[in-house]
C-alpha positions in Angstrom: 180.1 -16.6 213.9 183.0 -16.9 216.1 182.1 -20.2 217.4 182.0 -21.6 213.9 185.6 -20.1 212.9 186.8 -21.5 216.3 185.6 -25.1 215.2 182.9 -25.1 217.8 180.4 -26.2 215.7 178.1 -27.7 218.2 177.9 -24.7 220.5 177.4 -22.5 217.1 174.2 -24.4 216.5 173.0 -24.3 219.8 173.5 -20.5 220.0 172.0 -20.2 216.2 169.0 -22.0 217.4 168.7 -19.7 220.7 168.8 -16.9 218.7 166.1 -18.2 216.3 163.8 -19.1 219.3 164.5 -15.5 220.6 163.5 -13.9 217.2 160.5 -16.2 216.9 159.0 -14.8 220.2 159.2 -11.2 218.7 158.5 -11.0 215.2 160.3 -7.5 215.0 163.4 -9.3 215.7 162.7 -11.8 213.1 162.2 -9.2 210.6 165.3 -7.4 211.7 167.6 -10.2 212.1 166.4 -12.9 210.1 168.9 -12.3 207.3 171.9 -12.5 210.0 170.1 -15.8 211.0 170.2 -17.3 207.4 173.9 -16.4 207.1 175.0 -18.0 210.2 172.9 -21.0 209.0 174.8 -20.8 205.6 178.0 -20.8 207.5 177.3 -23.7 209.3 176.1 -25.6 206.5 179.1 -24.7 204.8 181.5 -25.9 207.6 179.6 -29.2 207.8 180.4 -29.7 203.8 176.6 -29.1 202.9 177.0 -26.8 200.3 173.7 -26.8 198.3 172.0 -26.2 201.9 174.4 -23.4 202.4 173.5 -22.0 199.1 169.9 -22.1 200.0 170.4 -20.3 203.2 172.4 -17.6 201.5 169.5 -17.1 198.9 167.2 -17.0 201.8 169.1 -14.3 203.5 169.2 -12.3 200.1 165.6 -12.8 199.6 164.5 -11.7 203.3 166.7 -8.6 203.2 165.2 -7.5 199.8 
């Protein structure tokens, strides 16, 4: 999130991708951190002015956390 706030979108996306890869390797991590990953992707989408995709990620975060 800090990378997005600072405007480092490329690095932010790389770090989100790395986190997602780690979580895919361990299903428990994906269960516990899935909503955060969706939220980060939603924030990234917003920073790229892709509001429909952002909304989809935020909804996914809500659905995964329930």
